[in-house]
Structures are given as C-alpha cells and as structure tokens.
DOVODO-370569 format. One record per atom (N, C-alpha, C, O, CB): z, x, y; atom name; residue in one letter. Coordinates in Angstrom, 1 decimal. Glycine has a CB too. Layout:
<pts>
PT      up    east   north  name  resn
PT       Z       X       Y    CA     a
...
</pts>
This chain:
<pts>
PT      up    east   north  name  resn
PT     0.0     0.9    -1.2     N     m
PT     0.0     0.0     0.0    CA     m
PT     0.0     0.9     1.2     C     m
PT     0.8     1.9     1.3     O     m
PT     1.2    -1.0     0.0    CB     m
PT    -0.9     0.6     2.2     N     n
PT    -0.9     1.4     3.4    CA     n
PT     0.2     1.0     4.3     C     n
PT     0.9     0.0     4.1     O     n
PT    -2.3     1.3     4.1    CB     n
PT     0.4     1.8     5.4     N     s
PT     1.5     1.6     6.3    CA     s
PT     1.4     0.2     7.0     C     s
PT     2.5    -0.4     7.2     O     s
PT     1.5     2.7     7.3    CB     s
PT     0.2    -0.2     7.4     N     a
PT     0.1    -1.5     8.2    CA     a
PT     0.5    -2.6     7.2     C     a
PT     1.1    -3.6     7.6     O     a
PT    -1.3    -1.6     8.7    CB     a
PT     0.0    -2.6     6.0     N     a
PT     0.3    -3.6     5.0    CA     a
PT     1.8    -3.6     4.7     C     a
PT     2.4    -4.7     4.6     O     a
PT    -0.5    -3.4     3.7    CB     a
PT     2.4    -2.5     4.6     N     f
PT     3.8    -2.3     4.3    CA     f
PT     4.6    -3.0     5.4     C     f
PT     5.5    -3.8     5.2     O     f
PT     4.2    -0.9     4.2    CB     f
PT     4.3    -2.7     6.7     N     k
PT     5.1    -3.2     7.8    CA     k
PT     4.9    -4.7     7.9     C     k
PT     5.8    -5.5     8.2     O     k
PT     4.6    -2.5     9.1    CB     k
PT     3.6    -5.2     7.7     N     t
PT     3.4    -6.6     7.8    CA     t
PT     4.1    -7.3     6.7     C     t
PT     4.7    -8.4     7.0     O     t
PT     1.9    -6.8     7.6    CB     t
PT     4.2    -6.8     5.5     N     l
PT     4.9    -7.5     4.4    CA     l
PT     6.4    -7.4     4.7     C     l
PT     7.1    -8.4     4.5     O     l
PT     4.6    -6.8     3.1    CB     l
PT     6.9    -6.3     5.2     N     r
PT     8.3    -6.2     5.5    CA     r
PT     8.7    -7.3     6.5     C     r
PT     9.7    -8.0     6.3     O     r
PT     8.7    -4.9     6.1    CB     r
PT     7.9    -7.5     7.6     N     e
PT     8.2    -8.5     8.6    CA     e
PT     8.1    -9.9     8.0     C     e
PT     8.8   -10.8     8.3     O     e
PT     7.3    -8.3     9.8    CB     e
PT     7.1   -10.1     7.1     N     a
PT     6.8   -11.4     6.5    CA     a
PT     7.9   -11.9     5.6     C     a
PT     8.2   -13.1     5.5     O     a
PT     5.5   -11.4     5.8    CB     a
PT     8.7   -11.0     5.0     N     v
PT     9.8   -11.4     4.2    CA     v
PT    11.1   -11.3     4.9     C     v
PT    12.2   -11.4     4.3     O     v
PT     9.8   -10.4     2.9    CB     v
PT    11.1   -11.1     6.2     N     g
PT    12.3   -11.2     7.0    CA     g
PT    13.2   -10.0     6.9     C     g
PT    14.4   -10.1     7.1     O     g
PT    13.0   -12.4     6.7    CB     g
PT    12.7    -8.8     6.6     N     l
PT    13.5    -7.6     6.5    CA     l
PT    13.4    -6.7     7.7     C     l
PT    12.2    -6.6     8.2     O     l
PT    13.2    -6.8     5.2    CB     l
PT    14.5    -6.2     8.2     N     s
PT    14.4    -5.3     9.3    CA     s
PT    14.2    -3.9     8.8     C     s
PT    14.2    -3.7     7.5     O     s
PT    15.7    -5.3    10.2    CB     s
PT    13.9    -2.9     9.6     N     v
PT    13.8    -1.5     9.2    CA     v
PT    15.1    -1.1     8.6     C     v
PT    15.1    -0.4     7.6     O     v
PT    13.5    -0.6    10.4    CB     v
PT    16.2    -1.5     9.1     N     s
PT    17.5    -1.2     8.6    CA     s
PT    17.7    -1.8     7.2     C     s
PT    18.2    -1.1     6.3     O     s
PT    18.6    -1.7     9.5    CB     s
PT    17.3    -3.0     7.0     N     n
PT    17.4    -3.6     5.6    CA     n
PT    16.6    -2.8     4.6     C     n
PT    17.1    -2.5     3.5     O     n
PT    16.8    -5.1     5.7    CB     n
PT    15.4    -2.4     5.0     N     v
PT    14.5    -1.6     4.0    CA     v
PT    15.2    -0.3     3.8     C     v
PT    15.1     0.2     2.7     O     v
PT    13.1    -1.5     4.6    CB     v
PT    15.7     0.3     4.8     N     a
PT    16.4     1.6     4.7    CA     a
PT    17.5     1.5     3.7     C     a
PT    17.7     2.4     2.8     O     a
PT    16.9     2.2     6.0    CB     a
PT    18.3     0.5     3.7     N     k
PT    19.4     0.3     2.8    CA     k
PT    18.8     0.1     1.4     C     k
PT    19.4     0.6     0.4     O     k
PT    20.2    -0.9     3.2    CB     k
PT    17.8    -0.8     1.2     N     i
PT    17.2    -1.0    -0.1    CA     i
PT    16.7     0.3    -0.7     C     i
PT    16.9     0.6    -1.9     O     i
PT    16.1    -2.0     0.0    CB     i
PT    16.0     1.1     0.1     N     a
PT    15.4     2.4    -0.3    CA     a
PT    16.4     3.5    -0.4     C     a
PT    16.1     4.6    -0.9     O     a
PT    14.3     2.7     0.6    CB     a
PT    17.6     3.3     0.2     N     k
PT    18.6     4.4     0.3    CA     k
PT    18.1     5.6     1.0     C     k
PT    18.2     6.8     0.6     O     k
PT    19.1     4.8    -1.1    CB     k
PT    17.5     5.3     2.2     N     v
PT    16.9     6.4     3.1    CA     v
PT    17.3     6.0     4.5     C     v
PT    17.9     4.9     4.8     O     v
PT    15.4     6.5     3.0    CB     v
PT    17.1     6.9     5.4     N     g
PT    17.4     6.7     6.8    CA     g
PT    16.3     5.8     7.5     C     g
PT    15.2     5.7     6.9     O     g
PT    17.5     8.0     7.6    CB     g
PT    16.7     5.1     8.6     N     e
PT    15.7     4.3     9.2    CA     e
PT    14.5     5.0     9.7     C     e
PT    13.4     4.5     9.8     O     e
PT    16.4     3.6    10.4    CB     e
PT    14.7     6.3    10.1     N     r
PT    13.5     7.1    10.6    CA     r
PT    12.5     7.2     9.5     C     r
PT    11.3     7.2     9.8     O     r
PT    14.0     8.5    11.1    CB     r
PT    12.9     7.4     8.3     N     t
PT    12.0     7.5     7.1    CA     t
PT    11.2     6.2     7.0     C     t
PT     9.9     6.3     6.8     O     t
PT    12.8     7.7     5.8    CB     t
PT    11.8     5.1     7.1     N     v
PT    11.1     3.8     7.1    CA     v
PT    10.1     3.7     8.2     C     v
PT     8.9     3.3     8.0     O     v
PT    12.0     2.6     7.1    CB     v
PT    10.5     4.1     9.4     N     r
PT     9.5     4.1    10.5    CA     r
PT     8.3     5.1    10.3     C     r
PT     7.2     4.8    10.7     O     r
PT    10.3     4.6    11.8    CB     r
PT     8.6     6.2     9.6     N     y
PT     7.5     7.1     9.3    CA     y
PT     6.5     6.4     8.3     C     y
PT     5.3     6.6     8.4     O     y
PT     8.0     8.4     8.7    CB     y
PT     7.1     5.7     7.3     N     w
PT     6.2     5.0     6.4    CA     w
PT     5.3     4.0     7.2     C     w
PT     4.1     3.8     6.9     O     w
PT     7.1     4.2     5.3    CB     w
PT     5.9     3.3     8.1     N     e
PT     5.2     2.2     8.8    CA     e
PT     4.2     2.8     9.9     C     e
PT     3.3     2.1    10.2     O     e
PT     6.2     1.3     9.5    CB     e
PT     4.5     4.0    10.3     N     s
PT     3.6     4.6    11.3    CA     s
PT     2.4     5.3    10.7     C     s
PT     1.4     5.6    11.3     O     s
PT     4.3     5.6    12.2    CB     s
PT     2.5     5.4     9.3     N     g
PT     1.4     6.2     8.6    CA     g
PT     1.7     7.6     8.5     C     g
PT     0.9     8.4     7.9     O     g
PT     0.1     5.9     9.3    CB     g
PT     2.7     8.1     9.1     N     r
PT     3.1     9.5     9.0    CA     r
PT     3.3     9.9     7.6     C     r
PT     2.9    11.0     7.1     O     r
PT     4.3     9.9     9.9    CB     r
PT     4.0     9.1     6.8     N     n
PT     4.3     9.3     5.4    CA     n
PT     3.9     8.0     4.7     C     n
PT     3.9     6.9     5.2     O     n
PT     5.8     9.6     5.1    CB     n
PT     3.5     8.1     3.4     N     q
PT     3.1     7.0     2.6    CA     q
PT     4.4     6.3     2.1     C     q
PT     5.3     6.9     1.6     O     q
PT     2.2     7.4     1.4    CB     q
PT     4.4     4.9     2.2     N     p
PT     5.6     4.2     1.6    CA     p
PT     5.6     4.4     0.1     C     p
PT     4.5     4.4    -0.6     O     p
PT     5.5     2.7     1.9    CB     p
PT     6.8     4.7    -0.5     N     p
PT     6.8     4.9    -2.0    CA     p
PT     6.4     3.6    -2.7     C     p
PT     6.7     2.5    -2.2     O     p
PT     8.3     5.3    -2.4    CB     p
PT     5.8     3.8    -3.8     N     e
PT     5.4     2.7    -4.6    CA     e
PT     6.5     1.7    -5.0     C     e
PT     6.3     0.5    -5.0     O     e
PT     4.6     3.2    -5.9    CB     e
PT     7.6     2.3    -5.4     N     d
PT     8.7     1.4    -5.9    CA     d
PT     9.3     0.6    -4.7     C     d
PT     9.7    -0.6    -5.0     O     d
PT     9.9     2.3    -6.4    CB     d
PT     9.3     1.1    -3.5     N     i
PT     9.8     0.3    -2.4    CA     i
PT     8.7    -0.8    -2.0     C     i
PT     9.0    -1.9    -1.7     O     i
PT    10.1     1.2    -1.2    CB     i
PT     7.5    -0.4    -2.0     N     s
PT     6.4    -1.4    -1.8    CA     s
PT     6.4    -2.5    -2.8     C     s
PT     6.3    -3.6    -2.5     O     s
PT     5.0    -0.7    -1.8    CB     s
PT     6.7    -2.1    -4.1     N     q
PT     6.8    -3.1    -5.1    CA     q
PT     8.0    -4.0    -4.9     C     q
PT     7.9    -5.2    -5.2     O     q
PT     6.9    -2.4    -6.5    CB     q
PT     9.1    -3.5    -4.4     N     r
PT    10.2    -4.3    -4.1    CA     r
PT     9.9    -5.4    -3.1     C     r
PT    10.3    -6.5    -3.2     O     r
PT    11.5    -3.5    -3.7    CB     r
PT     9.2    -5.0    -2.0     N     l
PT     8.8    -5.9    -1.0    CA     l
PT     7.9    -7.0    -1.6     C     l
PT     8.0    -8.2    -1.2     O     l
PT     8.1    -5.2     0.2    CB     l
PT     7.0    -6.6    -2.5     N     i
PT     6.1    -7.6    -3.1    CA     i
PT     6.9    -8.5    -4.0     C     i
PT     6.6    -9.7    -4.0     O     i
PT     5.0    -6.8    -4.0    CB     i
PT     7.9    -8.0    -4.7     N     e
PT     8.8    -8.9    -5.5    CA     e
PT     9.5    -9.9    -4.6     C     e
PT     9.7   -11.1    -5.0     O     e
PT     9.8    -8.0    -6.3    CB     e
PT    10.0    -9.5    -3.5     N     i
PT    10.7   -10.4    -2.6    CA     i
PT     9.8   -11.5    -2.1     C     i
PT    10.1   -12.6    -2.0     O     i
PT    11.3    -9.6    -1.4    CB     i
PT     8.5   -11.0    -1.7     N     d
PT     7.5   -12.0    -1.2    CA     d
PT     7.2   -13.0    -2.3     C     d
PT     7.1   -14.2    -2.1     O     d
PT     6.2   -11.2    -0.8    CB     d
PT     7.1   -12.5    -3.6     N     n
PT     6.8   -13.5    -4.7    CA     n
PT     8.0   -14.4    -4.9     C     n
PT     7.8   -15.6    -5.2     O     n
PT     6.6   -12.7    -6.0    CB     n
PT     9.2   -13.9    -4.7     N     q
PT    10.4   -14.7    -4.9    CA     q
PT    10.4   -15.9    -3.9     C     q
PT    10.7   -17.0    -4.2     O     q
PT    11.7   -13.9    -4.7    CB     q
PT    10.0   -15.5    -2.6     N     l
PT     9.9   -16.6    -1.6    CA     l
PT     8.8   -17.6    -1.9     C     l
PT     9.1   -18.8    -1.7     O     l
PT     9.7   -15.9    -0.2    CB     l
PT     7.7   -17.1    -2.4     N     e
PT     6.6   -18.0    -2.7    CA     e
PT     7.0   -18.9    -3.9     C     e
PT     6.7   -20.1    -3.9     O     e
PT     5.3   -17.2    -3.0    CB     e
PT     7.7   -18.4    -4.9     N     q
PT     8.1   -19.2    -6.0    CA     q
PT     9.1   -20.3    -5.5     C     q
PT     9.1   -21.4    -6.0     O     q
PT     8.8   -18.3    -7.1    CB     q
PT    10.0   -19.9    -4.6     N     g
PT    10.9   -20.8    -4.0    CA     g
PT    10.3   -22.0    -3.3     C     g
PT    10.7   -23.1    -3.4     O     g
PT    11.9   -20.1    -3.1    CB     g
PT     9.2   -21.7    -2.6     N     v
PT     8.4   -22.7    -1.9    CA     v
PT     7.8   -23.6    -2.9     C     v
PT     7.9   -24.8    -2.7     O     v
PT     7.4   -22.0    -1.0    CB     v
PT     7.2   -23.1    -3.9     N     k
PT     6.6   -23.9    -4.9    CA     k
PT     7.6   -24.8    -5.6     C     k
PT     7.3   -26.0    -5.8     O     k
PT     5.9   -23.1    -6.0    CB     k
PT     8.8   -24.3    -5.9     N     y
PT     9.8   -25.1    -6.5    CA     y
PT    10.3   -26.2    -5.6     C     y
PT    10.4   -27.3    -6.0     O     y
PT    11.0   -24.2    -6.9    CB     y
PT    10.5   -25.9    -4.3     N     t
PT    10.9   -26.9    -3.3    CA     t
PT     9.8   -28.0    -3.2     C     t
PT    10.2   -29.1    -3.1     O     t
PT    11.1   -26.2    -2.0    CB     t
PT     8.6   -27.6    -3.1     N     l
PT     7.5   -28.6    -3.0    CA     l
PT     7.4   -29.5    -4.2     C     l
PT     7.2   -30.7    -4.1     O     l
PT     6.2   -27.9    -2.7    CB     l
PT     7.7   -28.9    -5.4     N     a
PT     7.7   -29.7    -6.7    CA     a
PT     8.8   -30.7    -6.6     C     a
PT     8.7   -31.9    -7.0     O     a
PT     7.8   -28.8    -7.9    CB     a
PT    10.0   -30.3    -6.1     N     f
PT    11.1   -31.2    -6.0    CA     f
PT    10.8   -32.3    -5.0     C     f
PT    11.1   -33.4    -5.3     O     f
PT    12.4   -30.4    -5.5    CB     f
PT    10.2   -31.9    -3.9     N     v
PT     9.8   -33.0    -2.9    CA     v
PT     8.8   -34.0    -3.5     C     v
PT     9.0   -35.2    -3.3     O     v
PT     9.2   -32.3    -1.7    CB     v
PT     7.9   -33.5    -4.2     N     d
PT     6.9   -34.4    -4.9    CA     d
PT     7.6   -35.3    -5.9     C     d
PT     7.2   -36.5    -6.0     O     d
PT     5.8   -33.6    -5.6    CB     d
PT     8.6   -34.8    -6.6     N     e
PT     9.4   -35.6    -7.5    CA     e
PT    10.1   -36.7    -6.7     C     e
PT    10.2   -37.9    -7.2     O     e
PT    10.4   -34.7    -8.3    CB     e
PT    10.7   -36.3    -5.6     N     m
PT    11.4   -37.3    -4.8    CA     m
PT    10.5   -38.4    -4.2     C     m
PT    10.8   -39.5    -4.1     O     m
PT    12.2   -36.6    -3.6    CB     m
PT     9.3   -37.9    -3.8     N     l
PT     8.3   -38.9    -3.3    CA     l
PT     7.9   -39.9    -4.3     C     l
PT     7.7   -41.0    -4.1     O     l
PT     7.1   -38.1    -2.7    CB     l
PT     7.7   -39.4    -5.6     N     a
PT     7.3   -40.3    -6.7    CA     a
PT     8.4   -41.3    -6.9     C     a
PT     8.1   -42.4    -7.3     O     a
PT     7.1   -39.4    -8.0    CB     a
PT     9.7   -40.9    -6.8     N     k
PT    10.8   -41.9    -7.0    CA     k
PT    11.0   -42.8    -5.8     C     k
PT    11.3   -44.0    -6.1     O     k
PT    12.1   -41.1    -7.3    CB     k
PT    10.9   -42.3    -4.6     N     h
PT    11.3   -43.1    -3.4    CA     h
PT    10.1   -43.6    -2.6     C     h
PT    10.3   -44.3    -1.6     O     h
PT    12.2   -42.3    -2.6    CB     h
PT     8.9   -43.2    -2.9     N     g
PT     7.7   -43.7    -2.2    CA     g
PT     7.4   -42.8    -1.0     C     g
PT     6.3   -42.3    -0.9     O     g
PT     8.0   -45.0    -1.7    CB     g
PT     8.4   -42.6    -0.1     N     s
PT     8.1   -41.7     1.1    CA     s
PT     9.4   -41.2     1.6     C     s
PT    10.5   -41.8     1.5     O     s
PT     7.4   -42.5     2.2    CB     s
PT     9.3   -40.0     2.2     N     i
PT    10.4   -39.4     2.9    CA     i
PT     9.8   -38.9     4.2     C     i
PT     9.0   -38.1     4.2     O     i
PT    11.1   -38.2     2.0    CB     i
PT    10.3   -39.5     5.3     N     d
PT     9.7   -39.2     6.6    CA     d
PT    10.2   -37.9     7.2     C     d
PT     9.5   -37.3     8.0     O     d
PT    10.0   -40.3     7.5    CB     d
PT    11.4   -37.5     6.8     N     e
PT    12.1   -36.4     7.6    CA     e
PT    12.8   -35.6     6.6     C     e
PT    13.5   -36.0     5.7     O     e
PT    13.0   -37.0     8.7    CB     e
PT    12.8   -34.3     6.8     N     f
PT    13.5   -33.3     6.0    CA     f
PT    14.4   -32.5     6.9     C     f
PT    14.0   -32.1     8.0     O     f
PT    12.5   -32.4     5.2    CB     f
PT    15.6   -32.2     6.5     N     n
PT    16.5   -31.3     7.2    CA     n
PT    16.7   -30.1     6.4     C     n
PT    17.1   -30.1     5.2     O     n
PT    17.8   -32.0     7.5    CB     n
PT    16.4   -28.9     7.0     N     l
PT    16.6   -27.6     6.3    CA     l
PT    17.7   -26.9     7.0     C     l
PT    17.8   -26.9     8.2     O     l
PT    15.3   -26.8     6.3    CB     l
PT    18.6   -26.3     6.2     N     l
PT    19.7   -25.6     6.7    CA     l
PT    19.4   -24.1     6.9     C     l
PT    19.0   -23.4     5.9     O     l
PT    21.0   -25.8     5.9    CB     l
PT    19.7   -23.6     8.0     N     r
PT    19.7   -22.1     8.3    CA     r
PT    21.1   -21.6     8.3     C     r
PT    21.9   -22.2     9.0     O     r
PT    18.9   -21.8     9.6    CB     r
PT    21.3   -20.6     7.5     N     y
PT    22.7   -20.0     7.5    CA     y
PT    22.9   -19.0     8.6     C     y
PT    21.9   -18.3     9.0     O     y
PT    22.9   -19.4     6.1    CB     y
PT    24.1   -18.9     9.0     N     t
PT    24.4   -18.0    10.1    CA     t
PT    24.8   -16.6     9.7     C     t
PT    24.9   -15.6    10.4     O     t
PT    25.4   -18.5    11.0    CB     t
PT    25.2   -16.5     8.4     N     d
PT    25.6   -15.2     7.9    CA     d
PT    25.4   -15.1     6.3     C     d
PT    25.2   -16.2     5.7     O     d
PT    27.1   -14.9     8.2    CB     d
PT    25.4   -13.9     5.8     N     e
PT    25.1   -13.7     4.4    CA     e
PT    26.1   -14.3     3.5     C     e
PT    25.8   -14.8     2.4     O     e
PT    25.0   -12.2     4.1    CB     e
PT    27.4   -14.3     3.9     N     k
PT    28.4   -14.9     3.1    CA     k
PT    28.1   -16.4     2.7     C     k
PT    28.2   -16.8     1.6     O     k
PT    29.8   -14.8     3.7    CB     k
PT    27.8   -17.1     3.8     N     q
PT    27.4   -18.6     3.6    CA     q
PT    26.2   -18.7     2.7     C     q
PT    26.2   -19.5     1.7     O     q
PT    27.2   -19.3     4.9    CB     q
PT    25.2   -17.9     3.0     N     l
PT    23.9   -18.0     2.3    CA     l
PT    24.1   -17.7     0.8     C     l
PT    23.7   -18.4    -0.1     O     l
PT    22.9   -17.0     2.9    CB     l
PT    24.8   -16.6     0.5     N     w
PT    25.0   -16.1    -0.9    CA     w
PT    25.8   -17.1    -1.7     C     w
PT    25.7   -17.3    -2.9     O     w
PT    25.6   -14.8    -0.9    CB     w
PT    26.8   -17.8    -1.0     N     k
PT    27.6   -18.7    -1.7    CA     k
PT    26.8   -19.9    -2.1     C     k
PT    27.0   -20.4    -3.2     O     k
PT    28.8   -19.2    -0.8    CB     k
PT    25.9   -20.4    -1.3     N     k
PT    25.1   -21.6    -1.6    CA     k
PT    23.8   -21.3    -2.3     C     k
PT    23.3   -22.1    -3.1     O     k
PT    24.7   -22.3    -0.3    CB     k
PT    23.3   -20.0    -2.1     N     h
PT    22.1   -19.7    -2.8    CA     h
PT    22.2   -18.3    -3.4     C     h
PT    21.7   -17.3    -2.8     O     h
PT    20.9   -19.7    -1.7    CB     h
PT    22.8   -18.2    -4.6     N     p
PT    23.0   -16.8    -5.2    CA     p
PT    21.7   -16.1    -5.4     C     p
PT    21.7   -14.9    -5.6     O     p
PT    23.7   -17.0    -6.4    CB     p
PT    20.6   -16.8    -5.5     N     e
PT    19.3   -16.2    -5.7    CA     e
PT    18.9   -15.3    -4.5     C     e
PT    18.0   -14.5    -4.6     O     e
PT    18.2   -17.2    -5.9    CB     e
PT    19.6   -15.4    -3.4     N     f
PT    19.3   -14.6    -2.2    CA     f
PT    20.3   -13.5    -2.1     C     f
PT    20.3   -12.7    -1.1     O     f
PT    19.3   -15.4    -1.0    CB     f
PT    21.2   -13.3    -3.1     N     k
PT    22.2   -12.3    -3.1    CA     k
PT    21.5   -10.9    -2.8     C     k
PT    20.5   -10.6    -3.4     O     k
PT    23.0   -12.2    -4.5    CB     k
PT    22.1   -10.2    -1.9     N     k
PT    21.7    -8.9    -1.5    CA     k
PT    20.5    -8.9    -0.5     C     k
PT    20.0    -7.9     0.0     O     k
PT    21.3    -8.1    -2.7    CB     k
PT    20.1   -10.1    -0.1     N     l
PT    19.1   -10.2     0.9    CA     l
PT    19.7   -10.8     2.2     C     l
PT    20.6   -11.6     2.1     O     l
PT    17.9   -11.2     0.4    CB     l
PT    19.2   -10.4     3.3     N     p
PT    19.8   -10.9     4.6    CA     p
PT    19.4   -12.3     4.9     C     p
PT    18.4   -12.9     4.3     O     p
PT    19.4   -10.0     5.7    CB     p
PT    20.1   -12.9     5.8     N     v
PT    19.8   -14.3     6.3    CA     v
PT    18.4   -14.4     6.9     C     v
PT    17.8   -15.4     6.9     O     v
PT    20.8   -14.8     7.3    CB     v
PT    17.9   -13.3     7.4     N     t
PT    16.5   -13.3     8.0    CA     t
PT    15.5   -13.5     6.9     C     t
PT    14.4   -14.1     7.2     O     t
PT    16.3   -12.0     8.7    CB     t
PT    15.7   -13.1     5.7     N     t
PT    14.8   -13.3     4.6    CA     t
PT    14.8   -14.8     4.2     C     t
PT    13.8   -15.4     3.9     O     t
PT    15.2   -12.5     3.3    CB     t
PT    16.0   -15.4     4.2     N     h
PT    16.1   -16.9     4.0    CA     h
PT    15.4   -17.6     5.1     C     h
PT    14.7   -18.6     4.9     O     h
PT    17.6   -17.3     3.9    CB     h
PT    15.5   -17.1     6.3     N     a
PT    14.8   -17.7     7.5    CA     a
PT    13.3   -17.7     7.2     C     a
PT    12.6   -18.6     7.6     O     a
PT    15.2   -17.0     8.8    CB     a
PT    12.8   -16.6     6.7     N     a
PT    11.3   -16.4     6.4    CA     a
PT    10.9   -17.5     5.3     C     a
PT     9.9   -18.1     5.4     O     a
PT    11.0   -15.0     5.9    CB     a
PT    11.8   -17.7     4.4     N     y
PT    11.6   -18.7     3.3    CA     y
PT    11.5   -20.1     4.0     C     y
PT    10.7   -20.9     3.7     O     y
PT    12.7   -18.6     2.3    CB     y
PT    12.5   -20.4     4.9     N     l
PT    12.6   -21.7     5.5    CA     l
PT    11.3   -21.9     6.3     C     l
PT    10.8   -23.0     6.3     O     l
PT    13.8   -21.8     6.4    CB     l
PT    10.8   -20.9     7.0     N     a
PT     9.6   -21.0     7.8    CA     a
PT     8.4   -21.4     6.9     C     a
PT     7.6   -22.2     7.2     O     a
PT     9.2   -19.7     8.5    CB     a
PT     8.3   -20.8     5.7     N     r
PT     7.3   -21.2     4.7    CA     r
PT     7.4   -22.6     4.2     C     r
PT     6.4   -23.3     4.1     O     r
PT     7.3   -20.2     3.5    CB     r
PT     8.6   -23.0     3.9     N     v
PT     8.9   -24.4     3.4    CA     v
PT     8.5   -25.4     4.5     C     v
PT     7.9   -26.4     4.3     O     v
PT    10.3   -24.5     3.0    CB     v
PT     9.0   -25.1     5.7     N     k
PT     8.7   -26.0     6.9    CA     k
PT     7.2   -26.2     7.1     C     k
PT     6.8   -27.3     7.2     O     k
PT     9.3   -25.4     8.2    CB     k
PT     6.5   -25.1     7.1     N     r
PT     5.0   -25.2     7.3    CA     r
PT     4.4   -26.0     6.1     C     r
PT     3.5   -26.8     6.4     O     r
PT     4.4   -23.8     7.3    CB     r
PT     4.8   -25.8     4.9     N     a
PT     4.2   -26.5     3.8    CA     a
PT     4.6   -28.0     3.9     C     a
PT     3.7   -28.8     3.6     O     a
PT     4.8   -25.9     2.4    CB     a
PT     5.8   -28.3     4.3     N     l
PT     6.2   -29.7     4.4    CA     l
PT     5.4   -30.4     5.5     C     l
PT     5.0   -31.5     5.4     O     l
PT     7.7   -29.9     4.6    CB     l
PT     5.3   -29.7     6.6     N     e
PT     4.5   -30.2     7.8    CA     e
PT     3.1   -30.4     7.4     C     e
PT     2.4   -31.4     7.9     O     e
PT     4.6   -29.3     9.0    CB     e
PT     2.5   -29.6     6.6     N     d
PT     1.1   -29.7     6.1    CA     d
PT     1.0   -31.0     5.3     C     d
PT    -0.1   -31.6     5.2     O     d
PT     0.7   -28.5     5.3    CB     d
PT     2.1   -31.5     4.7     N     k
PT     2.1   -32.8     4.0    CA     k
PT     2.4   -33.9     4.9     C     k
PT     2.4   -35.1     4.5     O     k
PT     3.1   -32.7     2.9    CB     k
PT     2.5   -33.7     6.2     N     g
PT     2.7   -34.7     7.2    CA     g
PT     4.2   -35.1     7.5     C     g
PT     4.5   -36.0     8.1     O     g
PT     2.1   -35.9     6.7    CB     g
PT     5.1   -34.3     6.9     N     a
PT     6.5   -34.5     7.1    CA     a
PT     7.1   -34.0     8.4     C     a
PT     6.5   -33.0     9.0     O     a
PT     7.3   -34.0     6.0    CB     a
PT     8.1   -34.6     8.9     N     v
PT     8.8   -34.1    10.1    CA     v
PT    10.0   -33.2     9.5     C     v
PT    10.7   -33.7     8.6     O     v
PT     9.4   -35.2    11.0    CB     v
PT    10.1   -32.0    10.0     N     v
PT    11.1   -31.1     9.5    CA     v
PT    12.0   -30.6    10.6     C     v
PT    11.6   -30.1    11.6     O     v
PT    10.4   -29.9     8.8    CB     v
PT    13.3   -30.8    10.3     N     n
PT    14.3   -30.3    11.3    CA     n
PT    15.0   -29.1    10.7     C     n
PT    15.4   -29.1     9.5     O     n
PT    15.3   -31.4    11.6    CB     n
PT    15.2   -28.1    11.5     N     l
PT    16.0   -26.9    11.1    CA     l
PT    17.3   -27.0    11.9     C     l
PT    17.3   -27.2    13.1     O     l
PT    15.2   -25.6    11.5    CB     l
PT    18.4   -26.9    11.2     N     t
PT    19.7   -26.9    11.8    CA     t
PT    20.6   -25.8    11.2     C     t
PT    20.3   -25.3    10.1     O     t
PT    20.4   -28.2    11.6    CB     t
PT    21.5   -25.3    11.9     N     y
PT    22.5   -24.3    11.4    CA     y
PT    23.5   -25.0    10.5     C     y
PT    24.0   -26.1    10.8     O     y
PT    23.1   -23.5    12.6    CB     y
PT    23.9   -24.3     9.5     N     s
PT    25.0   -24.7     8.7    CA     s
PT    26.3   -24.4     9.4     C     s
PT    26.4   -23.5    10.2     O     s
PT    25.0   -24.1     7.3    CB     s
PT    27.3   -25.1     9.1     N     h
PT    28.7   -24.9     9.7    CA     h
PT    29.7   -24.5     8.6     C     h
PT    30.8   -24.3     8.9     O     h
PT    29.1   -26.1    10.5    CB     h
</pts>
C-alpha cells in the first residue's frame, strides 16, 4: 500500500496518527514518514488497517440486515437514532467488538451506517450517550 492510500485508509477508519503509532508500537514521527512517502508503511500495519476497515463494513452490513428485518416485521421505520459514545470506556462496555479501538473509529462506523440508512430514505439522528 502506498503512502497516500495508507493515510486515506487511516482517516477513513477514524484513527489518528497517535492511534496508529500505538498499534504499530512506533513513534508518531514514524507514522508521519509512512504517510509522507519518506518510508513505506509496513505490510502488517497496512493489513491491520484493512482489517479494521473490513470490520466496519461488516458491521454496516449486519446493521442493515437488522434494519431490513425490522422493516419486514413493522412495515416502516421513519427515524433512526444512533448513539455516539464520548469515551472508550462507554464504547467498549456496550460494544466489545470495538475493544482497543478509539471512539473515533466507532464514529467512522456511525457515519457509514448513517449514510446507508439515509440512502434507504430514513431520517437518522446522531446523539451522544450519557
């Protein structure tokens, strides 16, 4: 994966440079070098970002299948409320599948779900959990 693709994917999955540095167990400067093209991103770290992206996409598919099931039972659902968590502790308690990922990755997931639901004509509200 080249540096531009790496940075684009990192941002798309809601990870900061700091998050990737922690995952890769390197300094933030190293990650910036990967993204600038100065150094090539390691294959294992690129693969981890791809895995996170796939996890988010699978989550969207699962959510849409659940929505389709609800629509089949109830006929229509005009509005959806999605919860955005304010910290990792809340997120991980409610969604262990996001364990070790930051709330910004969950936010990237929510943005994908929101877009998919809106494409189906639904009204989607994002609110913070308390």
